[in-house]
C-alpha positions in Angstrom: 0.0 0.3 -0.2 2.6 2.4 0.9 4.6 1.7 -2.5 1.2 2.9 -4.3 1.1 5.9 -2.3 4.3 6.8 -3.2 4.0 6.1 -6.9 0.7 8.2 -6.6 2.4 11.0 -5.0 4.9 11.2 -7.6 2.3 10.9 -10.7 0.8 13.9 -9.1 4.4 15.8 -9.4 5.1 14.0 -12.4 1.4 15.7 -13.9 2.3 19.1 -12.8 5.7 19.1 -13.8 8.5 21.3 -14.1 9.4 22.9 -17.3 11.1 26.3 -18.2 14.6 24.3 -17.6 14.3 24.5 -13.9 14.2 28.0 -13.6 12.0 29.8 -10.8 9.4 32.5 -11.7 7.7 35.2 -9.8 7.0 33.7 -6.3 5.7 36.4 -4.6 5.2 36.8 -1.2 2.1 38.4 0.6 3.2 41.6 0.3 3.7 41.1 -3.5 7.2 41.2 -3.7 9.0 39.0 -6.0 10.7 36.2 -4.1 11.7 34.2 -7.2 15.0 32.5 -7.6 16.5 31.1 -10.9 18.6 28.4 -9.8 20.3 28.0 -13.0 22.0 31.8 -12.5 24.5 31.8 -9.8 23.7 35.5 -9.3 20.4 34.3 -7.7 21.9 31.5 -5.4 21.2 32.6 -1.5 24.0 34.1 0.4 24.3 30.7 2.2 25.0 29.0 -1.1 21.5 27.6 -1.0 19.0 28.7 -3.8 17.4 31.3 -1.9 17.7 33.6 0.5 16.1 33.5 4.3 13.1 34.9 4.3 12.0 34.3 0.7 9.2 32.2 -0.3 9.6 28.4 -1.5 10.9 28.6 -4.9 8.6 27.0 -7.4 10.1 24.1 -9.5 9.1 25.6 -12.5 6.4 28.4 -13.9 3.3 27.4 -11.7 4.9 24.1 -10.9 4.9 23.2 -7.2 7.6 24.3 -4.7 10.9 22.6 -5.2 11.2 21.4 -1.6 7.9 19.5 -2.5 9.1 17.9 -5.4 12.5 16.7 -3.6 10.8 15.4 -0.6 8.6 13.4 -3.1 11.9 12.5 -4.6 13.7 11.8 -1.3 11.0 9.8 0.2 10.6 7.6 -2.6 14.6 6.9 -3.1 14.6 6.4 1.3 12.2 4.1 0.6 13.5 2.0 -2.3 17.3 2.0 -1.7 17.8 0.9 1.4 20.9 -0.8 3.0 23.5 -1.5 0.5 21.5 0.4 -1.9 21.1 3.7 0.2 21.9 6.6 -2.0 22.1 9.5 1.4 23.0 8.9 4.8 19.8 10.7 5.7 17.0 12.2 4.4 18.0 15.5 5.0 21.0 14.9 3.4 18.8 14.0 0.2 16.8 16.9 0.4 19.7 19.3 0.5 21.3 18.0 -2.5 18.4 18.0 -4.5 17.3 21.6 -3.4 21.1 22.6 -3.8 21.5 24.5 -7.5 23.3 21.8 -9.0 20.5 19.7 -10.7 17.5 21.7 -12.8 14.3 20.6 -12.5 14.2 19.2 -16.0 10.9 17.7 -17.5 8.9 14.9 -16.3 10.2 12.4 -19.4 13.9 13.0 -18.5 15.8 9.6 -18.9 19.2 11.4 -18.7 20.6 14.8 -18.1 21.7 16.6 -14.8 17.9 16.7 -13.4 15.6 16.3 -10.7 13.3 14.6 -12.8 15.7 12.3 -14.3 16.2 11.3 -10.7 12.5 10.9 -10.2 11.8 8.3 -13.1 15.0 6.1 -11.9 13.8 6.3 -7.9 10.4 5.2 -9.4 11.6 2.0 -11.1 14.1 1.5 -8.1 10.9 0.0 -6.5 10.9 -3.1 -8.9 14.8 -3.3 -9.5 16.9 -1.2 -6.6 19.9 -2.9 -7.4 20.5 -1.1 -11.0 18.4 1.8 -10.3 19.3 3.0 -6.8 22.4 4.1 -8.3 21.0 5.8 -11.4 18.9 7.7 -9.1 21.3 9.2 -6.8 23.7 11.8 -6.7 26.5 9.9 -8.4 24.3 8.6 -11.5 25.7 7.5 -14.8 22.2 8.4 -16.1 21.5 11.4 -14.7 24.5 13.8 -15.5 
């Protein structure tokens, strides 16, 4: 049942998608101030090296897409559920989220089989539920497919 729930949550994220090459767009706070961040532009990287400065609203993975934190939480939940013991890719859930939300991976598109994107890794993490011995490494930070 947990596997079905995880697959459904990823289906929702995939249906919403991350287009626009991983660029954040007009995320505005309650006062209407633009708090968006372009994770592909080093000038938009937060002062602490994250993809946003403290106090900013969560950055969307793409225009009108879900916040990158939501996408990464889904990825890390699926990866940590499917990839355990020798197939574990991150020391902790927090380490996974940190890697996923860092400015090094773009969002990509839901059909990405390759490329240094979050969605490439999501696709391999989903496949890891059926084939963890081959797919966990492809879904992880040192993926040979998602480069």
